[in-house]
NUNUDO-196876 format. One record per residue: residue in three letters; x, y, z negated of N, C-alpha, C in turn. Coordinates in steps of 0.2 Angstrom, whole numbers, plus 5000, padded with zeros to 4 digits. Layout:
BEGIN
ALAXYZXYZXYZ;...
This chain:
BEGIN
MET513249315003512749365001512749384994;SER512749454993512749474986512149464982;ARG512249474976511649454972511049504973;SER511149564975510649614976510349594983;SER510749564988510449544994509949484993;ARG510249444989509849384987509149394984;PHE509149444980508549474976508049504981;ILE508349544985507849574990507549524995;ALA507949474997507749425002507249384998;ALA507349364992506849324988506149364988;MET506249424986505649464985505249474992;LEU505549474998505249485004504949415006;ILE505249365004504949295006504349285002;GLY504349304996503749294991503149344994;ALA503349404995502849444998502549425004;SER502949405009502749395016502349325015;ALA502449285011502049215011501349235008;LEU501349275003500649295000500249335005;ALA500549365010500149415014500249385022;SER500349325023500449295029499849285033;ALA499249275030498649255033498449305039;GLN498349285045498149325050497449315052;ALA497149375054496449375055496249325061;ALA495649295060495449245065494749235065;GLU494449205070493749195070493549155064;ILE492949165061492749135055492249085057;ALA492249015055491748965057491148975052;VAL490649005055490049015051489748945049;ALA489548945042489248875040488548875042;SER488148925041487448915043487148985044;VAL486548995047486249055048485449035047;THR485149085043484449075042484049145045;ALA483449135047483049195050482449205046;SER482149265046481549275043480949245047;SER481049235053480549205057480949185064;THR480649135067480949115074480449095078;PHE480449115085479949095090480149035093;TYR479648985094479748925098480448895097;THR480748875102481448845101482048895102;TYR481848955101482449005100482749005094;ASN483148945092483348935086483948975084;PRO483949005077484549045075485249015076;VAL485248945076485848915077486148925083;ASN485748945088486048975095486549025094;LEU486449065088486849125087487549105085;ILE487749045083488349035080488648965083;ASN488348935088488648875091488948885098;GLY489048945100489448965106489048945113;ASN488448925112488048905118487948965122;GLY488048965128487849025133488549065134;LEU489049055130489649095131490149055135;SER490449105140490949075144491549135143;GLY492049115139492549165137492149215133;ASP492149285135491849335131491249355134;LEU490949325138490349335142489749285140;HIS489149315139488549275138488149265145;SER487949205146487649195152486949225153;GLY486649245147485949265147485449215147;ASN485649145147485149095147484649095141;TRP484049095141483549105136483649045131;GLU483848985133483948925129484548935124;ALA484948985125485548995121485449065117;LYS484849085115484649145112484249135105;TRP484149185102483649185096483149235096;LEU482549225094482049275094481649275088;LEU481449335085480949335080480249315083;ASN479849295078479149265080478649315080;GLY478449345086477949385086477949455082;VAL478549475080478649535077479349565080;THR479449625078480049665081480549685076;THR480349665069480849685064480949615060;GLY481449605057481649555052482349545050;ASN482549495048483249485046483549415047;LEU484249415047484649355048485149355042;THR485249295040485749295034486249235036;PHE486949255037487449215039487849195032;ASP487949125032488349105026489049085029;LEU489549115027490249095030490549035026;GLY490249015021490448955018490948965012;SER491249025012491749045006491849115007;LEU492249145002492349215003492949225008;TYR492749285012493249305017493249385016;LYS493849405018493949475020493749485027;ILE493149515028492849515034493049585038;GLY493449575043493649635047493149655052;SER492749615055492349635060491749585062;THR491249605065490749565068490749575076;THR490649525080490549545087489849515089;ILE489349555091488649535093488549545100;TRP488249485103487949485109487249495109;ASN486949555111486249575110485849525115;TYR485249535115484749495118484849495126;GLY484949555128485049565135484449555140;PRO484549555146484049545151483649475151;GLY484049425153483749355152483049355153;CYS482749305149482049295149481649355147;CYS481249395151480749445149481049515147;GLY481649525149481949585149482349615143;GLU482749665144483149685139482849725134;GLY482149745134481749775129481749735122;ARG481949675123481949635117482649645113;SER483049675116483749685113483649725106;VAL484049715101484049745095484349815096;GLN484049865093484249935094484549955087;ASP484149965082484449985075484549925071;LEU485149925068485349865064485649895058;SER485549865052485849875046486249815043;ILE486849815041487249765039487349765032;SER487249715028487349715021487749655019;LEU488149655014488649605012488549585005;SER488749515004488649484997489149434996;THR489349434989489849374987489449314985;ASP488749324983488449274980487749254983;GLY487549294988486949274992486349304988;VAL486449334983485849364979485949444979;ASN486449464977486549544976486949564983;TYR486649604986486849634993487049704992;SER487549734996487749804996487749815004;GLU487349875005487349895012487949915015;PHE488249895020488849915022488749975027;GLY488249975031488150025036487650015041;ALA487350065044486850065049487150075056;PHE486950035061487250035068486750045073;VAL486850065079486450065085486850025090;LEU486549965092486849925097486649945104;SER487049935108486949945115486549895118;LYS486249915124485749865127486049845134;PRO486249775134486449745141485949745146;THR486149765152485649765157485749715163;THR486349685163486449635168486749575165;ASP486649515168486949455166487549435171;PRO488149405168488249395161488449465157;PHE488449465151488649525147489049515141;GLY489449565139489949555134489649575127;GLY490049555122489849575115490049645113;GLU489749665107489949735104490249725098;THR490849745096491249735090491149795085;LEU490949775079490749825074491249815068;GLY491649865066492049855060491749845054;LEU491949795049491649785043492149805037;GLY492749835039493149865034493549815029;ASP493649745032493949695027493649685021;THR492949695021492549685015492549615013;THR492649605006492649535004491949515003;ALA491749455006491049435005490949365008;ARG490449325006490249265009489649265013;PHE489249305011488549315015488549385019;VAL488249375025488149435029487349445031;ARG487049495029486349505031486249555036;PHE485949535042485749585047485049605046;ASP484849665045484149685044484049725051;ILE483549695055483449725061482849775061;LYS482949835063482549885061482049905068;SER482349895073481949915080482249885086;ASN481949885091482149855097482149915103;TYR482249885109482249935115481549935118;GLY481049925115480349935118479849885119;GLU480149815118479649765118479149765112;ALA478549745114478049755109477949695104;ASP478249635106478149575102478749545099;TYR479249545102479849505101480549545100;THR480949525096481649555096482149495095;GLY482749495098483149445097483949465098;LEU484349415097485049415099485249355102;SER485849355105486149295109486749265105;GLU487149295102487749265099488049315094;VAL488349285088488649325083489249295081;LYS489849335080490449305078490749355072;PHE491149325068491449365063492149345063;ASP492549395061493349395061493549415055;GLY494049375052494349395045494849345043;VAL495049355036495449305033495149285027;SER495349225025495049195018495349245013;ALA494849255008494949295002495249244997;VAL495349184998495649134993496249104997;PRO496849124994497449104998497549024998;GLU497749005004497948935005498448915000;ALA498348844998498848824993499548824995;SER499748815001500448815004500648885003;SER500248935006500549005006500649034999;LEU500149014994500249034987500849004984;ALA500948934986501548904983502248934985;TYR502248954992502848984994502949054991;GLY502349094991502449154988502649154981;LEU502449104977502649104970503349084969;ILE503549034973504249014973504749074975;GLY504549114980504949174982504949224976;LEU504449234973504349284967504749264961;ALA504649194960505049164954505749164955;THR506049154961506749164963506949234962;ALA506549274964506749344963506849364956;ALA506349344952506349354945506949324941;LEU507149264944507749224941508349264942;LEU508449284949509049324951509049394947;GLN508549424946508549484942508749474935;ARG508549414932508749394925509449384924;ARG509749354929510449344929510849404930;ARG510549454934510949514935510949554928;ASN510349554925510249584918510749554913;ASN510849484913511249454908512049474910;ALA512149474916512849494918513049564916;ALA512549604916512649674915512749684907;ARG512649634903512649644896513449644893;
């Protein structure tokens, strides 16, 4: 292999190692709600209860509800910084007491520190009408954040309660793994060394 070929190969190895992370489901560390009705715990939104594959059963024991109000918020802590590609939301659906409890208007804001939030966008969620039902995926533009806040603005007609069934996030860590970083640096360092030797040989 020629020196130029070795240089190109080393550069490709370094670059690919640094960019090798693949988008995957993010394990949410915790979720808090502005209010919660009875045993409709917000943890139900991140523990997979009620899900079978990509469908939610509609079981009320695997859902979350606001307590006697139709608007409020949820804050998801992802545990560390991620480049968040998307969120998939399973609305409240028919289940107990009807699909009118499903969220209609939703605003999503993102934060790196849990204090300062920037609104990403406003969305209108669809209303599931039969059980089981699928989720709805919303793009979040690979935005770097640790905290995600859902501001629930309205529902589909229920006078007293609004809720969701499950929420997932997809993305990649914004902090490179040590092994990927090491391989990337080795590749780039090798490329730099080869370039230096080429420069010396040309003198």
